[in-house]
PDB file of N, CA, C and O in Angstrom:
ATOM      1  N   SER A   1       6.286  10.592 -23.529  1.00  0.00           N
ATOM      2  CA  SER A   1       7.030  10.459 -22.703  1.00  0.00           C
ATOM      3  C   SER A   1       6.374  10.547 -21.175  1.00  0.00           C
ATOM      4  O   SER A   1       6.085  11.734 -21.024  1.00  0.00           O
ATOM      5  N   SER A   2       6.034   9.846 -20.043  1.00  0.00           N
ATOM      6  CA  SER A   2       5.511  10.429 -18.747  1.00  0.00           C
ATOM      7  C   SER A   2       6.189  10.961 -17.859  1.00  0.00           C
ATOM      8  O   SER A   2       5.613  11.538 -16.936  1.00  0.00           O
ATOM      9  N   ILE A   3       7.839  10.885 -17.932  1.00  0.00           N
ATOM     10  CA  ILE A   3       8.825  11.788 -17.072  1.00  0.00           C
ATOM     11  C   ILE A   3       9.350  12.868 -17.440  1.00  0.00           C
ATOM     12  O   ILE A   3       9.339  12.893 -18.670  1.00  0.00           O
ATOM     13  N   ARG A   4       9.792  13.752 -17.026  1.00  0.00           N
ATOM     14  CA  ARG A   4       9.993  14.622 -17.607  1.00  0.00           C
ATOM     15  C   ARG A   4      11.347  14.867 -18.091  1.00  0.00           C
ATOM     16  O   ARG A   4      11.843  13.740 -18.075  1.00  0.00           O
ATOM     17  N   SER A   5      12.374  15.804 -18.579  1.00  0.00           N
ATOM     18  CA  SER A   5      13.593  15.634 -19.506  1.00  0.00           C
ATOM     19  C   SER A   5      14.671  15.658 -18.305  1.00  0.00           C
ATOM     20  O   SER A   5      15.705  15.075 -18.631  1.00  0.00           O
ATOM     21  N   ASP A   6      14.693  16.268 -16.799  1.00  0.00           N
ATOM     22  CA  ASP A   6      15.216  16.154 -15.824  1.00  0.00           C
ATOM     23  C   ASP A   6      15.113  14.712 -15.033  1.00  0.00           C
ATOM     24  O   ASP A   6      16.053  14.459 -14.279  1.00  0.00           O
ATOM     25  N   ASP A   7      14.300  13.971 -15.115  1.00  0.00           N
ATOM     26  CA  ASP A   7      13.776  12.815 -14.730  1.00  0.00           C
ATOM     27  C   ASP A   7      14.701  11.726 -15.304  1.00  0.00           C
ATOM     28  O   ASP A   7      15.048  11.632 -16.481  1.00  0.00           O
ATOM     29  N   ARG A   8      15.104  10.781 -14.108  1.00  0.00           N
ATOM     30  CA  ARG A   8      15.959   9.751 -14.629  1.00  0.00           C
ATOM     31  C   ARG A   8      15.078   8.273 -14.220  1.00  0.00           C
ATOM     32  O   ARG A   8      14.567   8.087 -13.116  1.00  0.00           O
ATOM     33  N   ALA A   9      15.038   7.382 -15.265  1.00  0.00           N
ATOM     34  CA  ALA A   9      14.349   6.037 -14.409  1.00  0.00           C
ATOM     35  C   ALA A   9      15.559   4.836 -15.511  1.00  0.00           C
ATOM     36  O   ALA A   9      16.039   4.719 -16.639  1.00  0.00           O
ATOM     37  N   SER A  10      15.512   4.088 -13.938  1.00  0.00           N
ATOM     38  CA  SER A  10      16.413   3.196 -14.471  1.00  0.00           C
ATOM     39  C   SER A  10      15.681   2.038 -13.806  1.00  0.00           C
ATOM     40  O   SER A  10      14.964   2.150 -12.813  1.00  0.00           O
ATOM     41  N   ARG A  11      15.958   0.853 -14.504  1.00  0.00           N
ATOM     42  CA  ARG A  11      15.919  -0.841 -13.960  1.00  0.00           C
ATOM     43  C   ARG A  11      16.825  -0.956 -12.173  1.00  0.00           C
ATOM     44  O   ARG A  11      18.006  -1.273 -12.312  1.00  0.00           O
ATOM     45  N   TRP A  12      16.594  -0.840 -11.367  1.00  0.00           N
ATOM     46  CA  TRP A  12      17.031  -1.371 -10.070  1.00  0.00           C
ATOM     47  C   TRP A  12      17.428  -2.982  -9.738  1.00  0.00           C
ATOM     48  O   TRP A  12      18.554  -3.480  -9.707  1.00  0.00           O
ATOM     49  N   ILE A  13      16.130  -3.620  -9.503  1.00  0.00           N
ATOM     50  CA  ILE A  13      16.442  -4.725  -9.031  1.00  0.00           C
ATOM     51  C   ILE A  13      15.471  -5.870  -9.998  1.00  0.00           C
ATOM     52  O   ILE A  13      14.369  -5.331 -10.100  1.00  0.00           O
ATOM     53  N   GLY A  14      15.451  -6.961 -10.596  1.00  0.00           N
ATOM     54  CA  GLY A  14      13.993  -7.805 -11.125  1.00  0.00           C
ATOM     55  C   GLY A  14      13.500  -6.812 -12.026  1.00  0.00           C
ATOM     56  O   GLY A  14      14.199  -6.139 -12.783  1.00  0.00           O
ATOM     57  N   ASP A  15      12.101  -6.749 -11.888  1.00  0.00           N
ATOM     58  CA  ASP A  15      11.062  -6.037 -12.198  1.00  0.00           C
ATOM     59  C   ASP A  15      10.865  -4.672 -11.475  1.00  0.00           C
ATOM     60  O   ASP A  15       9.764  -4.145 -11.317  1.00  0.00           O
ATOM     61  N   ASP A  16      11.749  -4.290 -11.162  1.00  0.00           N
ATOM     62  CA  ASP A  16      11.487  -3.115 -10.351  1.00  0.00           C
ATOM     63  C   ASP A  16      12.689  -2.282 -10.738  1.00  0.00           C
ATOM     64  O   ASP A  16      13.843  -2.654 -10.952  1.00  0.00           O
ATOM     65  N   PHE A  17      12.039  -0.793 -10.789  1.00  0.00           N
ATOM     66  CA  PHE A  17      12.291   0.471 -11.299  1.00  0.00           C
ATOM     67  C   PHE A  17      12.523   1.597 -10.299  1.00  0.00           C
ATOM     68  O   PHE A  17      11.889   1.742  -9.254  1.00  0.00           O
ATOM     69  N   ALA A  18      13.607   2.456 -10.787  1.00  0.00           N
ATOM     70  CA  ALA A  18      13.612   3.925  -9.723  1.00  0.00           C
ATOM     71  C   ALA A  18      13.472   4.520 -10.911  1.00  0.00           C
ATOM     72  O   ALA A  18      13.577   4.110 -12.066  1.00  0.00           O
ATOM     73  N   ILE A  19      13.140   5.874 -10.288  1.00  0.00           N
ATOM     74  CA  ILE A  19      12.950   7.113 -11.099  1.00  0.00           C
ATOM     75  C   ILE A  19      13.525   8.045 -10.011  1.00  0.00           C
ATOM     76  O   ILE A  19      12.812   8.219  -9.022  1.00  0.00           O
ATOM     77  N   LEU A  20      14.632   8.620 -10.059  1.00  0.00           N
ATOM     78  CA  LEU A  20      14.963  10.182  -9.643  1.00  0.00           C
ATOM     79  C   LEU A  20      13.903  11.563 -10.296  1.00  0.00           C
ATOM     80  O   LEU A  20      13.883  11.908 -11.477  1.00  0.00           O
ATOM     81  N   ALA A  21      13.398  11.949  -9.603  1.00  0.00           N
ATOM     82  CA  ALA A  21      12.955  12.877 -10.130  1.00  0.00           C
ATOM     83  C   ALA A  21      12.860  14.278  -9.223  1.00  0.00           C
ATOM     84  O   ALA A  21      11.959  14.755  -8.532  1.00  0.00           O
ATOM     85  N   PRO A  22      14.336  14.748  -9.580  1.00  0.00           N
ATOM     86  CA  PRO A  22      14.420  15.768  -8.670  1.00  0.00           C
ATOM     87  C   PRO A  22      13.215  17.163  -8.724  1.00  0.00           C
ATOM     88  O   PRO A  22      12.468  17.451  -9.659  1.00  0.00           O
ATOM     89  N   GLY A  23      13.350  17.812  -7.463  1.00  0.00           N
ATOM     90  CA  GLY A  23      12.449  19.196  -7.302  1.00  0.00           C
ATOM     91  C   GLY A  23      10.993  18.674  -7.002  1.00  0.00           C
ATOM     92  O   GLY A  23      10.322  19.475  -6.350  1.00  0.00           O
ATOM     93  N   ILE A  24      10.404  17.566  -7.323  1.00  0.00           N
ATOM     94  CA  ILE A  24       9.178  17.063  -7.043  1.00  0.00           C
ATOM     95  C   ILE A  24       8.992  16.713  -5.340  1.00  0.00           C
ATOM     96  O   ILE A  24       9.888  16.546  -4.514  1.00  0.00           O
ATOM     97  N   ASP A  25       7.622  16.671  -5.158  1.00  0.00           N
ATOM     98  CA  ASP A  25       6.903  16.557  -3.182  1.00  0.00           C
ATOM     99  C   ASP A  25       6.232  15.167  -3.761  1.00  0.00           C
ATOM    100  O   ASP A  25       6.187  14.663  -4.884  1.00  0.00           O
ATOM    101  N   ALA A  26       5.695  14.758  -2.372  1.00  0.00           N
ATOM    102  CA  ALA A  26       5.474  13.687  -2.400  1.00  0.00           C
ATOM    103  C   ALA A  26       4.015  13.463  -3.444  1.00  0.00           C
ATOM    104  O   ALA A  26       3.769  12.450  -4.099  1.00  0.00           O
ATOM    105  N   GLU A  27       3.297  14.531  -3.377  1.00  0.00           N
ATOM    106  CA  GLU A  27       1.898  14.991  -4.240  1.00  0.00           C
ATOM    107  C   GLU A  27       2.252  14.626  -5.741  1.00  0.00           C
ATOM    108  O   GLU A  27       1.540  13.881  -6.414  1.00  0.00           O
ATOM    109  N   GLN A  28       3.428  15.223  -6.212  1.00  0.00           N
ATOM    110  CA  GLN A  28       3.479  15.373  -7.209  1.00  0.00           C
ATOM    111  C   GLN A  28       4.276  13.987  -7.811  1.00  0.00           C
ATOM    112  O   GLN A  28       4.229  13.603  -8.980  1.00  0.00           O
ATOM    113  N   ALA A  29       4.960  13.396  -6.777  1.00  0.00           N
ATOM    114  CA  ALA A  29       5.948  11.952  -7.050  1.00  0.00           C
ATOM    115  C   ALA A  29       3.775  11.232  -7.435  1.00  0.00           C
ATOM    116  O   ALA A  29       3.646  10.189  -8.077  1.00  0.00           O
ATOM    117  N   GLY A  30       3.043  11.663  -7.148  1.00  0.00           N
ATOM    118  CA  GLY A  30       1.762  10.450  -6.950  1.00  0.00           C
ATOM    119  C   GLY A  30       0.810  10.823  -8.627  1.00  0.00           C
ATOM    120  O   GLY A  30       0.203  10.069  -9.388  1.00  0.00           O
ATOM    121  N   LEU A  31       1.056  12.225  -8.662  1.00  0.00           N
ATOM    122  CA  LEU A  31       1.025  12.360 -10.113  1.00  0.00           C
ATOM    123  C   LEU A  31       1.854  11.528 -11.284  1.00  0.00           C
ATOM    124  O   LEU A  31       1.414  10.801 -12.174  1.00  0.00           O
ATOM    125  N   LEU A  32       3.163  11.886 -10.971  1.00  0.00           N
ATOM    126  CA  LEU A  32       3.961  10.873 -12.051  1.00  0.00           C
ATOM    127  C   LEU A  32       4.048   9.714 -11.816  1.00  0.00           C
ATOM    128  O   LEU A  32       4.585   9.028 -12.686  1.00  0.00           O
ATOM    129  N   ALA A  33       3.631   9.140 -10.747  1.00  0.00           N
ATOM    130  CA  ALA A  33       2.884   7.412 -11.094  1.00  0.00           C
ATOM    131  C   ALA A  33       1.816   7.110 -12.061  1.00  0.00           C
ATOM    132  O   ALA A  33       1.806   6.336 -13.018  1.00  0.00           O
ATOM    133  N   ARG A  34       0.483   8.287 -11.359  1.00  0.00           N
ATOM    134  CA  ARG A  34      -0.615   8.022 -11.977  1.00  0.00           C
ATOM    135  C   ARG A  34      -0.647   8.172 -13.751  1.00  0.00           C
ATOM    136  O   ARG A  34      -1.505   7.594 -14.419  1.00  0.00           O
ATOM    137  N   ARG A  35       0.748   9.293 -14.536  1.00  0.00           N
ATOM    138  CA  ARG A  35       0.651   9.501 -15.666  1.00  0.00           C
ATOM    139  C   ARG A  35       1.686   8.159 -16.539  1.00  0.00           C
ATOM    140  O   ARG A  35       1.679   7.907 -17.744  1.00  0.00           O
ATOM    141  N   ILE A  36       2.486   7.499 -15.466  1.00  0.00           N
ATOM    142  CA  ILE A  36       3.088   6.440 -16.079  1.00  0.00           C
ATOM    143  C   ILE A  36       2.372   5.257 -15.908  1.00  0.00           C
ATOM    144  O   ILE A  36       2.780   4.343 -16.624  1.00  0.00           O
ATOM    145  N   GLU A  37       1.410   4.984 -15.167  1.00  0.00           N
ATOM    146  CA  GLU A  37      -0.090   4.135 -14.715  1.00  0.00           C
ATOM    147  C   GLU A  37      -0.388   4.131 -16.362  1.00  0.00           C
ATOM    148  O   GLU A  37      -0.079   3.426 -17.323  1.00  0.00           O
ATOM    149  N   THR A  38      -1.277   5.503 -16.080  1.00  0.00           N
ATOM    150  CA  THR A  38      -1.848   5.466 -17.459  1.00  0.00           C
ATOM    151  C   THR A  38      -1.271   5.212 -18.851  1.00  0.00           C
ATOM    152  O   THR A  38      -1.903   4.468 -19.601  1.00  0.00           O
ATOM    153  N   GLY A  39      -0.109   5.772 -19.268  1.00  0.00           N
ATOM    154  CA  GLY A  39       0.585   5.260 -20.059  1.00  0.00           C
ATOM    155  C   GLY A  39       1.080   3.744 -20.387  1.00  0.00           C
ATOM    156  O   GLY A  39       1.517   3.324 -21.458  1.00  0.00           O
ATOM    157  N   LEU A  40       0.943   3.237 -19.507  1.00  0.00           N
ATOM    158  CA  LEU A  40       0.983   1.547 -19.592  1.00  0.00           C
ATOM    159  C   LEU A  40      -0.071   0.802 -19.232  1.00  0.00           C
ATOM    160  O   LEU A  40       0.164  -0.254 -18.644  1.00  0.00           O
ATOM    161  N   GLN A  41      -1.442   1.186 -19.502  1.00  0.00           N
ATOM    162  CA  GLN A  41      -2.521   0.701 -19.307  1.00  0.00           C
ATOM    163  C   GLN A  41      -2.402  -0.144 -20.755  1.00  0.00           C
ATOM    164  O   GLN A  41      -2.548  -1.362 -20.849  1.00  0.00           O
ATOM    165  N   SER A  42      -2.161   0.597 -21.652  1.00  0.00           N
ATOM    166  CA  SER A  42      -2.244  -0.136 -22.971  1.00  0.00           C
ATOM    167  C   SER A  42      -1.435  -1.268 -23.181  1.00  0.00           C
ATOM    168  O   SER A  42      -1.623  -2.092 -24.076  1.00  0.00           O
ATOM    169  N   GLU A  43      -0.548  -1.299 -22.360  1.00  0.00           N
ATOM    170  CA  GLU A  43       0.621  -2.872 -22.486  1.00  0.00           C
ATOM    171  C   GLU A  43       0.225  -3.720 -21.360  1.00  0.00           C
ATOM    172  O   GLU A  43       1.031  -4.563 -20.966  1.00  0.00           O
ATOM    173  N   ARG A  44      -1.431  -3.548 -20.538  1.00  0.00           N
ATOM    174  CA  ARG A  44      -1.790  -4.412 -19.532  1.00  0.00           C
ATOM    175  C   ARG A  44      -0.461  -4.428 -18.871  1.00  0.00           C
ATOM    176  O   ARG A  44       0.091  -5.509 -19.077  1.00  0.00           O
ATOM    177  N   ILE A  45       0.174  -3.703 -18.227  1.00  0.00           N
ATOM    178  CA  ILE A  45       1.059  -3.537 -17.288  1.00  0.00           C
ATOM    179  C   ILE A  45       0.347  -2.799 -16.158  1.00  0.00           C
ATOM    180  O   ILE A  45      -0.246  -1.775 -16.498  1.00  0.00           O
ATOM    181  N   SER A  46       0.299  -3.194 -14.698  1.00  0.00           N
ATOM    182  CA  SER A  46       0.188  -2.588 -13.835  1.00  0.00           C
ATOM    183  C   SER A  46       1.428  -2.197 -13.027  1.00  0.00           C
ATOM    184  O   SER A  46       2.483  -2.817 -13.162  1.00  0.00           O
ATOM    185  N   ILE A  47       1.250  -0.795 -11.885  1.00  0.00           N
ATOM    186  CA  ILE A  47       2.398  -0.916 -11.354  1.00  0.00           C
ATOM    187  C   ILE A  47       1.753  -0.803  -9.606  1.00  0.00           C
ATOM    188  O   ILE A  47       0.576  -0.754  -9.247  1.00  0.00           O
ATOM    189  N   ARG A  48       3.066  -0.785  -8.725  1.00  0.00           N
ATOM    190  CA  ARG A  48       2.618  -0.428  -7.556  1.00  0.00           C
ATOM    191  C   ARG A  48       3.831   0.491  -7.200  1.00  0.00           C
ATOM    192  O   ARG A  48       4.759   0.268  -7.978  1.00  0.00           O
ATOM    193  N   TRP A  49       4.087   1.336  -6.385  1.00  0.00           N
ATOM    194  CA  TRP A  49       4.728   2.739  -6.427  1.00  0.00           C
ATOM    195  C   TRP A  49       4.745   3.304  -5.066  1.00  0.00           C
ATOM    196  O   TRP A  49       3.828   3.331  -4.245  1.00  0.00           O
ATOM    197  N   GLY A  50       5.888   3.727  -4.976  1.00  0.00           N
ATOM    198  CA  GLY A  50       6.299   4.428  -3.422  1.00  0.00           C
ATOM    199  C   GLY A  50       7.192   5.823  -3.613  1.00  0.00           C
ATOM    200  O   GLY A  50       8.079   6.080  -4.427  1.00  0.00           O
ATOM    201  N   ALA A  51       6.734   6.450  -2.773  1.00  0.00           N
ATOM    202  CA  ALA A  51       7.778   7.643  -2.820  1.00  0.00           C
ATOM    203  C   ALA A  51       8.933   8.095  -1.705  1.00  0.00           C
ATOM    204  O   ALA A  51       8.705   8.063  -0.495  1.00  0.00           O
ATOM    205  N   ALA A  52       9.700   8.350  -2.049  1.00  0.00           N
ATOM    206  CA  ALA A  52      10.822   9.032  -0.841  1.00  0.00           C
ATOM    207  C   ALA A  52      11.126  10.625  -1.088  1.00  0.00           C
ATOM    208  O   ALA A  52      11.182  11.048  -2.243  1.00  0.00           O
ATOM    209  N   GLU A  53      11.292  11.366  -0.129  1.00  0.00           N
ATOM    210  CA  GLU A  53      11.646  12.520  -0.325  1.00  0.00           C
ATOM    211  C   GLU A  53      13.135  12.680   0.317  1.00  0.00           C
ATOM    212  O   GLU A  53      13.371  12.116   1.386  1.00  0.00           O
ATOM    213  N   TYR A  54      14.213  13.505  -0.382  1.00  0.00           N
ATOM    214  CA  TYR A  54      15.493  13.751   0.046  1.00  0.00           C
ATOM    215  C   TYR A  54      15.376  15.563   0.426  1.00  0.00           C
ATOM    216  O   TYR A  54      15.046  16.523  -0.271  1.00  0.00           O
ATOM    217  N   HIS A  55      15.803  15.443   1.803  1.00  0.00           N
ATOM    218  CA  HIS A  55      15.736  17.237   1.793  1.00  0.00           C
ATOM    219  C   HIS A  55      17.010  17.623   2.038  1.00  0.00           C
ATOM    220  O   HIS A  55      17.054  18.693   2.645  1.00  0.00           O
ATOM    221  N   GLY A  56      18.210  17.077   1.753  1.00  0.00           N
ATOM    222  CA  GLY A  56      19.273  17.914   2.150  1.00  0.00           C
ATOM    223  C   GLY A  56      19.895  16.884   3.002  1.00  0.00           C
ATOM    224  O   GLY A  56      21.121  16.997   3.009  1.00  0.00           O
ATOM    225  N   ASP A  57      19.366  15.751   3.846  1.00  0.00           N
ATOM    226  CA  ASP A  57      19.557  15.489   5.378  1.00  0.00           C
ATOM    227  C   ASP A  57      20.818  14.088   4.836  1.00  0.00           C
ATOM    228  O   ASP A  57      21.355  13.858   3.752  1.00  0.00           O
ATOM    229  N   ALA A  58      20.878  13.559   5.886  1.00  0.00           N
ATOM    230  CA  ALA A  58      22.172  12.474   6.001  1.00  0.00           C
ATOM    231  C   ALA A  58      21.420  11.359   5.302  1.00  0.00           C
ATOM    232  O   ALA A  58      21.729  10.297   5.842  1.00  0.00           O
ATOM    233  N   LEU A  59      20.703  11.209   4.484  1.00  0.00           N
ATOM    234  CA  LEU A  59      20.420   9.770   3.703  1.00  0.00           C
ATOM    235  C   LEU A  59      21.303   9.223   2.403  1.00  0.00           C
ATOM    236  O   LEU A  59      21.557   9.796   1.344  1.00  0.00           O
ATOM    237  N   THR A  60      21.604   8.154   2.788  1.00  0.00           N
ATOM    238  CA  THR A  60      22.416   7.845   1.529  1.00  0.00           C
ATOM    239  C   THR A  60      21.501   7.760   0.339  1.00  0.00           C
ATOM    240  O   THR A  60      20.470   8.415   0.183  1.00  0.00           O
ATOM    241  N   ALA A  61      22.066   6.771  -0.570  1.00  0.00           N
ATOM    242  CA  ALA A  61      20.716   6.589  -2.047  1.00  0.00           C
ATOM    243  C   ALA A  61      19.965   5.217  -1.385  1.00  0.00           C
ATOM    244  O   ALA A  61      18.751   5.011  -1.364  1.00  0.00           O
ATOM    245  N   GLN A  62      20.910   4.440  -0.912  1.00  0.00           N
ATOM    246  CA  GLN A  62      20.177   3.347  -0.231  1.00  0.00           C
ATOM    247  C   GLN A  62      19.489   3.556   1.074  1.00  0.00           C
ATOM    248  O   GLN A  62      18.968   2.562   1.578  1.00  0.00           O
ATOM    249  N   ASP A  63      19.412   4.615   1.652  1.00  0.00           N
ATOM    250  CA  ASP A  63      18.438   4.618   2.847  1.00  0.00           C
ATOM    251  C   ASP A  63      17.242   5.457   1.704  1.00  0.00           C
ATOM    252  O   ASP A  63      16.117   4.964   1.784  1.00  0.00           O
ATOM    253  N   LEU A  64      17.328   6.220   1.044  1.00  0.00           N
ATOM    254  CA  LEU A  64      16.691   6.519   0.212  1.00  0.00           C
ATOM    255  C   LEU A  64      15.633   5.630  -0.334  1.00  0.00           C
ATOM    256  O   LEU A  64      14.461   6.005  -0.301  1.00  0.00           O
ATOM    257  N   LEU A  65      15.999   4.354  -0.887  1.00  0.00           N
ATOM    258  CA  LEU A  65      15.776   3.462  -1.688  1.00  0.00           C
ATOM    259  C   LEU A  65      14.842   2.419  -1.200  1.00  0.00           C
ATOM    260  O   LEU A  65      13.943   1.741  -1.698  1.00  0.00           O
ATOM    261  N   ALA A  66      15.403   2.552  -0.020  1.00  0.00           N
ATOM    262  CA  ALA A  66      14.437   1.473   1.137  1.00  0.00           C
ATOM    263  C   ALA A  66      13.499   2.152   1.572  1.00  0.00           C
ATOM    264  O   ALA A  66      12.443   1.543   1.742  1.00  0.00           O
ATOM    265  N   ALA A  67      13.536   3.638   1.906  1.00  0.00           N
ATOM    266  CA  ALA A  67      12.476   4.318   2.242  1.00  0.00           C
ATOM    267  C   ALA A  67      10.845   4.225   0.907  1.00  0.00           C
ATOM    268  O   ALA A  67       9.676   4.046   1.248  1.00  0.00           O
ATOM    269  N   ALA A  68      11.280   4.386  -0.302  1.00  0.00           N
ATOM    270  CA  ALA A  68      10.760   3.993  -1.371  1.00  0.00           C
ATOM    271  C   ALA A  68      10.097   2.633  -1.047  1.00  0.00           C
ATOM    272  O   ALA A  68       8.877   2.466  -1.048  1.00  0.00           O
ATOM    273  N   ARG A  69      10.721   1.980  -0.858  1.00  0.00           N
ATOM    274  CA  ARG A  69      10.350   0.452  -0.959  1.00  0.00           C
ATOM    275  C   ARG A  69       9.429   0.418   0.059  1.00  0.00           C
ATOM    276  O   ARG A  69       8.366  -0.158  -0.175  1.00  0.00           O
ATOM    277  N   LYS A  70       9.637   0.999   1.332  1.00  0.00           N
ATOM    278  CA  LYS A  70       8.766   0.643   3.032  1.00  0.00           C
ATOM    279  C   LYS A  70       7.607   1.419   2.134  1.00  0.00           C
ATOM    280  O   LYS A  70       6.649   0.663   1.971  1.00  0.00           O
ATOM    281  N   ALA A  71       7.513   2.065   1.819  1.00  0.00           N
ATOM    282  CA  ALA A  71       6.231   3.076   0.995  1.00  0.00           C
ATOM    283  C   ALA A  71       5.591   2.158   0.020  1.00  0.00           C
ATOM    284  O   ALA A  71       4.361   2.107   0.062  1.00  0.00           O
ATOM    285  N   THR A  72       6.190   1.450  -0.823  1.00  0.00           N
ATOM    286  CA  THR A  72       5.538   1.068  -1.651  1.00  0.00           C
ATOM    287  C   THR A  72       4.814  -0.301  -0.959  1.00  0.00           C
ATOM    288  O   THR A  72       3.814  -0.725  -1.539  1.00  0.00           O
ATOM    289  N   ALA A  73       5.206  -0.898   0.066  1.00  0.00           N
ATOM    290  CA  ALA A  73       4.781  -2.032   0.779  1.00  0.00           C
ATOM    291  C   ALA A  73       4.286  -1.605   1.887  1.00  0.00           C
ATOM    292  O   ALA A  73       4.353  -2.514   2.714  1.00  0.00           O
ATOM    293  N   ARG A  74       3.792  -0.611   2.345  1.00  0.00           N
ATOM    294  CA  ARG A  74       2.321   0.126   2.703  1.00  0.00           C
ATOM    295  C   ARG A  74       1.617   0.521   2.074  1.00  0.00           C
ATOM    296  O   ARG A  74       0.556   0.711   2.668  1.00  0.00           O
ATOM    297  N   LYS A  75       1.600   0.809   1.000  1.00  0.00           N
ATOM    298  CA  LYS A  75       0.772   1.084  -0.174  1.00  0.00           C
ATOM    299  C   LYS A  75      -0.037  -0.494  -0.400  1.00  0.00           C
ATOM    300  O   LYS A  75      -1.240  -0.695  -0.238  1.00  0.00           O
ATOM    301  N   ALA A  76       0.716  -1.233  -0.703  1.00  0.00           N
ATOM    302  CA  ALA A  76       0.324  -2.762  -0.919  1.00  0.00           C
ATOM    303  C   ALA A  76      -0.664  -3.050   0.123  1.00  0.00           C
ATOM    304  O   ALA A  76      -1.794  -3.452  -0.155  1.00  0.00           O
ATOM    305  N   GLU A  77      -0.061  -2.756   1.878  1.00  0.00           N
ATOM    306  CA  GLU A  77      -0.859  -3.577   2.805  1.00  0.00           C
ATOM    307  C   GLU A  77      -2.591  -2.724   2.849  1.00  0.00           C
ATOM    308  O   GLU A  77      -3.705  -3.184   3.099  1.00  0.00           O
ATOM    309  N   ASP A  78      -2.218  -1.613   2.553  1.00  0.00           N
ATOM    310  CA  ASP A  78      -3.464  -0.754   2.617  1.00  0.00           C
ATOM    311  C   ASP A  78      -4.732  -1.450   1.613  1.00  0.00           C
ATOM    312  O   ASP A  78      -5.887  -1.491   2.037  1.00  0.00           O
ATOM    313  N   VAL A  79      -4.462  -1.837   0.616  1.00  0.00           N
ATOM    314  CA  VAL A  79      -5.042  -2.295  -0.621  1.00  0.00           C
ATOM    315  C   VAL A  79      -5.614  -3.758  -0.266  1.00  0.00           C
ATOM    316  O   VAL A  79      -6.735  -4.089  -0.651  1.00  0.00           O
ATOM    317  N   ALA A  80      -4.707  -4.707   0.561  1.00  0.00           N
ATOM    318  CA  ALA A  80      -5.085  -5.466   0.754  1.00  0.00           C
ATOM    319  C   ALA A  80      -5.778  -5.540   1.787  1.00  0.00           C
ATOM    320  O   ALA A  80      -6.514  -6.519   1.903  1.00  0.00           O
ATOM    321  N   ALA A  81      -5.747  -4.627   2.734  1.00  0.00           N
ATOM    322  CA  ALA A  81      -6.848  -4.843   3.899  1.00  0.00           C
ATOM    323  C   ALA A  81      -8.533  -4.393   3.698  1.00  0.00           C
ATOM    324  O   ALA A  81      -9.334  -4.577   4.615  1.00  0.00           O
TER     325      ALA A  81
END
């Protein structure tokens, strides 16, 4: 498995999935995404990913998901440029 036993993965909307990975930072989230991508290569599935961190501030779950979607969109724009 590409995710840790404490992580939670679930289908979010359509073909979008969300992974709750407590205790990791943005760099570790990138490593997690690369592990998942490597695990999916044999299935000919590619991923686009974005990460958002929660630091105990007033973010709601929706705010956190929106931040991750924005990060994913920024990465897609960087690749397209």
